[in-house]
C-alpha angles and dihedrals in degrees: 000000000000089000091054091048091053091048090050090056090050094056101035099048096068091046092058089057095047105070100267097318103148139166091218106125095005121146122206109199095181117057128145118207146163139293092066138126088244123065112274129184100215138032120243094246091053090050087056094045092053092046092049092048090053092051095248116161101216149348132201117218115217132198123173094212110036138023120267102204093106091046089053090052093053095044090053089056091051100042121039123194102052133068113237123197136179140197146182133254120213096230128135095271090069093039099270114261097017123165092183092058091048091049093053091047090052092047095051113128111273096028092246097134102103113147130067113193118196112229116311119173090014096046114124088236090056099040095043095195096309096115146333112339145181115234124207098177143024130192091359096307132101114251118254089244090058092048089050090051091051090051090052094048089051090061091059106062094191094063124099120208118216124188097225116196099329121134123275091253091049091047091056091048090050094048093048094049093042092055092046089054093050104259105154102192121050130162128191098222107236081328104180093045129064140332094018097034101185112197119232090258092049093048090050089051091050090050091050088055090054103262127133119231112224122217116193126200096212093070092063093056099061111115110258093008117154089206110104138174087242089059089048090053090052092050093045090055090049094050097034125245090250087070098043139085125193123207139162108241084198135133097081119125111245134175089240131059118278129164123247114262098264094047089044092056091052092046090049093050092049092046092052090049090054087054090058101265108142124241089242092055092045090052089049091055098038100037118011102041098044090044089054096053091049092050094247099125 
């Protein structure tokens, strides 16, 4: 308990000095954690402890190669005070586009498996012919397997569809078909950054179709990156905060300093505020919108 109290002081003190910016009630839908087959900087239970100490409402644990619904269940038992969710990515390790894998994730005890990401590191748009890949489209049309997956997701109202690392054109096709098939909650995974790189016009189109555009803090921290919080603020104004979600995409081990996910969320919120985004709009993107897609409102 003393450890949680000390963590709470760490995360609330900066908020008091930043004009009402606060992590209380925040939801981070994009966290990386150990255990994983890739290097990670923080264990899943410590992610949850830091989030709980800061007053966050929820976090979503992400793994590119296996589902995290069972991990979310165990972490919830270990760490009270924060809602922990998982999901599944349609990469090669789970068989690519795989309805059966999604079904088992959704059926996992606890019901904490909530997000289905289309392929990320194995997406054709990411691999670009340099190795095995997972296709979602061919000749300008979504594959039948993808359409079948969308139909299945539509039957489970608690699930959120994310576009993963597909191309901008594929993301728009996915969003259009998902909406037509009745999927209520759709997110363009760090959509205006790489590797999807939605243009402003494409992001606005996605928003008109009912998708949220995700902006992740981690992308601005890469050495030499041209992606900045100032650019994010410009894009958020163009798309509209009502159609945006902010998250950390932190927790990965890197050879350069990066904050842990909870601190990163607070840093991101403060940085956006310094760029002129209002507290109300930051709360909309960090609290209201992600809570809505996870069924917490």
